Steps between C-alpha positions, in 0.01 A plus 500: 500500500625846416564740785455878476687736731281813475658826633213745538701802634416713675619822316824665573666184638775434239268338245675677212838370613360146540340506156809639322740261662294190435416598142870552437580155626215294354737253332695433815183452699362248253792278607349513852157397372361848535312664213458879537182651368520878397249733647513721195308219309203513746187642327322816600727561802385848582132397480564193720701687766242778528185290475255550792252225403509145365543526121443179298678660207817548697470156663464329157794697365725382784367145481616494139846648596557241772374212284751595228788572740490213754510149360388180660855397585731475799674831460500783756383838372552849639298809433552833668254786468398739776175577318362177649479696828264761355519875454751663734368851425187413697702309762374158368138547587419295181737216601224247585353530143846466340586195704164336420550556128853359527368188679233449234749538217775258628498146358389213732780270411781699674644499845503871617724688735442871556780741591421847641736768625383776735657839577445698816178704439646847532779419252250327265272807487787736435651280237172473312470880507854528359408258220210725410735794482735299279206474270453880512176486689382839628422411858598619848587251775246654735228428238627152425513371857326578833635342821230249566436123477482352157392129495679429170846561655416305821740217397344241737164573343661481153624150584150409626360602162751260336391218729135572449552488122740209457428303819674455834722222355659730238884502527572863585847665523494845670819701482566826686655778284751570775857654478609289799400183316657609169828584672536117537323372184369685196151442366616269215687274750183478712299403191769243418444344839121495461520335152808290584707641209868501571579747224283761674621408846853609396415840345701787644516876436147541369473849352248742640208587265255790501653691790258775599540868423618736765245782566722744310509267200121477497477882486736515207324220317162669545639834373652352187324180398183661366698711256693213348392368157471127574476224752857398403635840605315477833645155549852634438440775755349258751787259470759773543328639809490144650871465442624831632245610761295208633386466856784248562494125548391422856395859572136559585260726329423828676156606369378396845670639813638255755200549723261453207659171420457387854136610501436317172661177621296501822197401292685179387705423813312192611452379143870526424607326825264207423631483143857473620409239762342271244741548207824665593604433856622141447613541142664840505532574878285816458223592741376801303608744237791720595385827662518828304820679519582875475696560181828675562555824324757447217790735449498767238504369139496647158160636386289223342472695171880504469526124577235419240666712231832322565327169480321591176827626344661162589209329324543725190859378480381139544219532251639727229513213257131439558410850379290579807709782639236761402269345753745545779581857402131585508473379858819683593355823360191453716719441809714803428207743428 
């Protein structure tokens, strides 16, 4: 019987890094009896992720995808897509519908194991907001999030929804998105242990992906992105800002004050403790998420605009044979004006 390891997110928990690394090494992973399915081939992804009702059209589309992708064999399959958690922009209030559609679409002849990764709620909320700013959404944080209880990001309740949908006997792997944990093992190594794939167990130096903007970078991106001529130019600017002025790996977001983070987490305190007790204490020696920290003020650095211009000039030199220098110069002119 085929086995499917289904990684359903949640969002902003290194899913991009996981996808890119496994896609890059599909040939090597086949030697370990693991077939990697690409999330980009899933049908109607936006509609599925955002759906807030049961849609037979979407269910049938995904039934066809899984039927064509997973054979009646003895291979192990892996699919990673955070959209199976639901819509993060509404804090997963539609997650029960998405999970029910997923259950209805999956073939009956497979053995299923679900993998889910959770981030501390205050960091999750701020990272989703940053993602919206990456997409050039015109929204203020105070309008995006109010400090109150949201059932969709009560992670114990999220797991209950999985059990209610797939049954109490579903094999469920719950991983904390925790710097303390990742200082010992990276997320790929942890997945290697879950799937018993030695090639993944031995992965070191996993590159960081999609590091969030600093607040200054967000302001610059908002000022300039709307005046650029194409999505490609916006992508160039976004990538450059992420390289030269990101929030920093391991540093926390600061849209919420330290006291606001504590107030937010109070809503989920008991839930998070129970989550750790059932899933993390024995396996990862964690009894809760790490508490919020106060970010230290960094020393004086070059203005972000100057750093971006230097980065774009370097790219011009690297890309001059590709005849794309005019795109970089256009962004530089906007930064300099």
